[in-house]
N, C-alpha and C positions, 0 to 999 in steps of 0.2 A: 709291224701288231709286237704291241709288250707281252711280253711274259708274266705272271704275276708271278713269283718264286715262292709268296709264304704260300701259298695252292696249290702248289704242286707238287704234291704228296698224296692231297687227299686226290687228286685229278689225274695221279699215278694210278692211286686206287682202284679209281670207279674204272679206271682204260683198265688192267691189268683183272680186273675181277670179273667185269662184263664180258671181257675177253676168258676168262676160264667160264666161264657161264656156257656162253656160248655157244662152244659144243657138245655140254653134258645136258643140258635140259630138255633137248629136244630127242634125245636117248635116250633119259632115263627108264621113259613106260618099255621098250624094248632090250633093253638091262632087267626091266625091271620080268621082264619074264619069262627069256632068256635062266632065271634064277628060279623061277616058278611061283610069283607076287602073281595074283588075279589079277583080272582086269579093274574091276572095283576097288582093289586095294592101290594102285596106279593110278585108277583120277583121283582117286582121294587126295596121297600126295604130291600129285601135279596138280589141284585146286588149290592144297592147304598151301604151296609153297609160295608162291605171293603176297598172302596174306601175313606170310612173319616175314616175308619180307617190311612188308608193310608195315606193322606194330614193330619189329627189331630197328632197323636206321630209327625212328625217329626218339626211338627208347635209347640206343647206345645216346643219337646227337644230344639227350639231353643228361646222361652220366659226364658222355666227357665236358660238358658246359660246364656241367657241377665241379664237377676235377679239374678244373681247367689248369692246373701246375702236372697232371699225369699224365696229359693230353698223348700224350708223342708214348706214351707207355701202355697204354688202352690199345693207342690203334697198334702198334704191335705185337696184342697181346691175340686181338681181335684176327687180324688177316692170323696168324703165325698156327690160332686154332683153327680155323677157315684151312688153313694149308695143310695141318694137318689131320680132318677130316677126312676130305680130299685124297689124299696120300693113302689114308687109310680103309678107303671104300677097295681098293686093287689087294688088301687080302682078305677082301669077304668071301667064303669059300663060297660053292658053287651046293647050290641045297640040291638034298640024293631025288625026292618028286614033289608034288604042289603046297604050299606054306598052310589048303583046309584042306587034308586028300576028301572028307565025309562032309563038304562041303559045294554045291556047285551054285557058281554062279556067273551062268546062264541067263541071258532072257529075264535082267530083273533088275524094274528100274526105278523111278527113287516113288513111284507110288507107290509098288510096295514094300519100303521100307517105311519103319516107324518112325527113323527119325527124321523121312523128306517131308511130314504132315506140315504144310502151312507156317499153323501153328509155333509147331513145334520149333520152325528157323528162325518165324519171327520173334519167337522171347530169345534165341539162342544169339542173334544177333544182337538184341535192343538190347539184353544182358552184360554181351559184349566191351558194343559202346559204351555205357555205363560207368564199366567198371573203368574201361579206359578212360573216360573223362574223365573220373575222380578221379586217376591215378595224376593226370595232368596237373590238378589246382592243389 
């Protein structure tokens, strides 16, 4: 087996990134519940994270390809910022109560929320796709 040493830092990054995210992401809703965040908000966060990964990785790939001479510095900066954000999560204080004490979020379905209207959702995703493809051109 031959090792491609030029891609070793990228492979190590993805290995350690996935090793760090693997234990965190499945327990993120449990951690949010302990902090008093409602299940609706935690579900939204859990749903948005993969979408952000889908957008951020090609965007930073484009930036790194455009600034090829700064590639290692950008890589190390992103790695440092990501590590600091996860380290600072340990210092979040515990909330004394619910985030929104006046609101009850039990038995909420997507049909009862105005932002879940099918026309609104289709318009939202079409506008995101339009902006994303316009940015790529």
